[in-house]
N, C-alpha and C positions, 0 to 999 in steps of 0.2 A: 504494500500500500504506500502510495506517495502522499505525504501529509504536508500541506502548506500552512504555515503559521505566520500571521501578521504580527511582526515584532517591531513595528515602527515606533511604538511608544518608548522603546529603549534608546531613542536618539538623544535624550537630554544630555547636555554638556556636563552635567554633574557626574562625578565619579561613582556615585551610589544610586541605584534605581530606587524609586519610591512609588507607592500606590499601584497603579496598573502596571507600571514597568517592573516592579518587584514581583507581581503575579506572573508576568511573562517570563522573567528571568528564572524564577524558581520552578515554574512548570516545565519550561524547556529542559532544564537540567535533569528534572525527574523523568521526563519522557525519554531522554537519551539513555537513562540507566535501565529501562525496561528491556527484557529480552525480545527478540524478533528481528525480522529482516526489513523493517520499514525504511523508506527513504524520507528525508525531511528537507523541505525548502523553507528557509526563513527569510521573510521579506522585511527589509530594513530601509530606513531613509538614507538618502545619499550621504556618504561619509561616515556611516555608523557601523560598518561591518565589524570593526574591532570589538564592539560590544558583545559579540558572540564568539570571541576567540577561544574561550575555554571549552566550548562544545564542538569545536571543529573536528569532524571525523569523516571517513570516506563516504558515509551515507548521508552527509549533510551538504547542502548547497545554500550559501548565503548570497542573496541577490539584493541589489539596491534598487528601490522603486523610483519611478519618475519623480521629479520635484513636485511638491504639492502646490495646489492652486485652488482658490475658493470657487472657481467657475465650474459649471456643470460638465464641461468637456473633460475636466480632469478626472471625474468619476468614470467616464467612459474609458479614458486612457488607462487608468489603474485596473479597471475590470479586464480590459484586453490583455494587460500585462500579466495578471493572475492566470488568465486562460492559457497563456503561452506555455505554462509549465505542466499542464495536463494533470493536475493533482486530483486524487480521489476525494479529497475534502480540503476545504480552506477554513481555517479557524480564525474568525474575527475576534481577537482577544480583548478589544477595547470597546465592544458594544455596537459596532457598526460594520457595514459592508459598503463597497462602492455601489452607487445607485443602479448601475447597469450590469451588475454581476448577478448571474442566474445559475451559477454552477453549484455543485454540492458544497454545503457549508454548515458550520456550527458557529454559534456566536455566544460569547460570555457576556452576561449582564451583571455589572458590578453594583449599580443602584440607579434608580430613576427619580431621585430626589428633586431634580430640576423641574419635573412636572408638578410637584406639589409645593415647592418652595423656590420659584425662579429667582427670588431676591437674593438667594445665597450664591448665585453664579454670575459670571461675566455677562454683560449685556450682549445683544446681537446673536442669540442662540435660536432664533425662530426657525431658520432653515433646518437646523439639526433636529429640533424637537417636533416640528410639524411634518418634515419630509424624510430626512435621513433615517432616524430611529424607527418610526412606524413602518417605513418601507423595508428596512432590515429585518424587523420582527416578522413581517409577512413572508419574506423570501427565504429566510434561514430554514434549513431542514430541522435543526435541533437548536435549542437554547439552553445554556448552562447558567443557572443562578448560583451565586457564591454563598448564599445562606437561605434559610427558610424565610427570613424577613424580606430579603430581596425577591424571592420567588412569590411571596404573597403580594408584595407591592406590584410586581410585574403583572400578575393575574388580575389585580384590582384595576389597574389602569388600562391593560390590554387583555381582556378576557379571552380572546381567541388564541392566546399563547399557551393555554392550559394543556392542550393536547400534545405539545412538543417541548416541554420544559423538564429539565432534570436538575436537581439540586446537587451540587458538588462543592463541598467546603474547600476553601484554600487550605494550604498546609500551615505548619507553624513557622516561626521566624527562622531565617537563615543564620546558622552559627557564624559569628564573625571570623572564626579560624578556618572555615571550610572553603574560603575563596580569597582572592586577592584583596577583597574589601577589608580583610582583617590586617592588612599590611600598610594601611594608610597612616600618615603622621597625624599627630594631635597638635592643634594650634596652641600657642602660649596662653591665650585667654581661657581656653578650656582647661589646660593643665593647671593654671592658677586656681580656677574654681575647684577642681578635683583635690588639689593639695591643701585647700583652705580648711578642710575637715568640718566645715559648717554644714548643718542639715539644710536640705532644700526639697521643695516640692517641684516636680518636673512635668512639663508638658512637652511632647514631641509630636510634630505634625506641621503641615503647611498652615501658614497664618492666613486664614480666610474666614468669612462670616460663620459658616456652619460649624466651625470648631469651637465656637462659644467662648472665645478667649477674653472678650470684654467682660463677660460674666465671671470668668475665672479670676481676672484681675480684681474685680470688685469684691469677690468673696475673700480673696487673700488680704486685701486692704482692710476689710472689716474684721477679719480674724486677728490681725495684728493690733487694730484699734482696741479690741476687747481683751486681748491677752498679752500683757507686757512680757510675760515669760516666754512667749513665742517670737519675740522680736529679733532674735538671732537667726531665724529661719529665712531663707531666700525662696523666691519663686523663679525658677529657671524656665524660660520659654525658648525651645530649640526647634527651628524649622525655617524653611525658606518663606519669604514674604509672598503671599498670593494676591489674588484679586480682591478689590474692595476692602483693603486692609487699613484704610485711614483711621477708622474708628478704634482699631487695636492700638495704633500708635498714640492716638489721643488718650486712650485709657491708661496707658503706661505713663505717659508724661504727666497726666493729671492726678495720678494715684498719690495718696498721702504718704504711702510707704514705697514710693518709686525707687528709693535708694536700695531697697531690698529685692528689686526685680531685675533680673538679668535676661536680656534678649540677645541670644547668640546668633540668630540668623541660621542659614543652612549649616548643618553639621554632617560630617562624613559618617560612614558606617562605623568606623572605629570609635570616633568621638561619641556617637549615639550610644554605643554599647557601654562605653566607660561611664557616661552620664547616667545611664540606667542602673548600672551596678552600684553606683554610689548614692543614688537617690533615696530619700526617706520615704516618699510616697510619689507615685505617678498619678497625676490628675488629668483625666481625659473626658471632660463633660460635653462631648460633641452633641450637636442637635440631631445628627443623623449619620449613620454609617451603613454601607452595604455589607461590610464584613467586620472591620475593626482590628486589623493586624497589630496596631500599637498596644492593644490590651495583651495579646499573646507575647509580644516582645517584653513587656514588663514582667509577665509570668516567667519567661525564660530567665530573666535577671533576678527572679525571686524578690520582687518589690511589691508591697501592697498597692492596690489600684482603687481609685475612685473614678467611676465612669457613669454613663447615663443609663436610665431604665427604659430607653426607647430603641426602636429599630432592632438591629442585630446584636447590640452590645450585651444584653443579658444572655442571649443565645450563645454567644462566643465565650463570655466570661464565666458563666456558670456560678459556682460557689466561691470562685477565686477573687471576686471583686466586691466592692461596696457600691451600691447603686443609688443614684439621686435623680430627681426630676430636674433636667437641665435648665428649665425655666424658673426653678424655685431657688432663689439666692440663699435663703435661710437653710434649706436642706444641704446645699453645697458647703456652707460654712460649718454646719453641724457635723457633717461627715469628716471634714478636716480636723475639727476639734476631737472627735471620737477616736480617730486613728492616731493622732499625735499623743493623746492622753493614755491610750491603751496598748501596751506592748502585747498583751494577750490577744487582742483583736487583730493586730498586725500579723502575729504568728499564725493565727487561725486561717487568715486569708492566704498567706504564703503556703501553708501546708496543703491547702486545697488546689493550689495552682498546678502542681506537678501532675496530678491525676487528670486535670482538665486538659493539659497540653497533649496527652496521649490521644485525644479525640481528633487531632489535626495533624495530618501527615501528607507531605507532598508526594510520597510514593502512592498513597491511596488516591490522591487527587489525579495523579497521572494515569493510574490504572482505570479509574472511572471515566476520565476524559478519553482514553483510548477506546473504551467501549462505545462512546458517543461517535468517535470517528468511524469505527467499524460499522455502526448502524447506518450512518449517512452513506458510507461507501456501498453497502449492500443495497440500499434503496435505489441508488443510481445505476447499479449494475443490472437491475431487473428490466 
């Protein structure tokens, strides 16, 4: 079987993949470790072939796609480009297919929050939400949802997808020592923080509206207002600046305890794992997640987690996290107080995390995804 996988999301100039790119990177590695005589064609953006150097094998072809363009003709051009390789299945890993592609396909749906909360996303998404995504969902032979929450959301918004959706969890976080990511250097600013031995609450993720960072800053500010004995604690915010982030910048600047808030910007894989290992608590009060990999990353580092009681987060975190209503400021403050005050509660959460991590495996994800590929290929051979 010849399997084509859309890996264009790996093209980021950053050395460490995140979000959908991390899904692609981890899935590709796991697929390559499965037995069988399959051929793989990995489609990347121009100049991005090196992103897949570690999976180069005789049965792998890495090809650079045409330059992207917002016009309709580019969809036609990319579809014809995919057709040229005569794949038994094309996997659209980022939720879409070229508009004029009608070949055998499977598409992964990470989340559809943009339909219910467009205010969380960049402006100018109408063509994608009204044309590209609905068309993709109709043409795809099989759809993969990364959680039951995402599957429920997909079926709620697009009921016709029920007949062709399969839920396949993502795997757990990549060990920093298992790839070149673990060999990255640590910046002096991060080293200084780690060497300070001061306790800190940690947020890791892209700085964008749905991550609820303004609420997190407000909760931290009030926590320190109420508890003088907590005023040696810092809030560390690690992640690249995303869209519509002006409110986050203002919240940090205006905070009463802004001197205790450290905004690190983008962090490498190595920096992220060092920050996780030394954190007192990971705070992830996101308003919506399709899966919520940062929760499992905190579990891997054996750090207590505060996260949200909505979408996929309770599904992923199980008994290993403390849950709050992300819109309830007082709940978030109270959860911080409870975890900081109780070593017993912190220990209880950490003890539950190891068992929860066993539910998420990239090998299992790869095996289940391969079954989807085989199903699509059989359908088109008839």
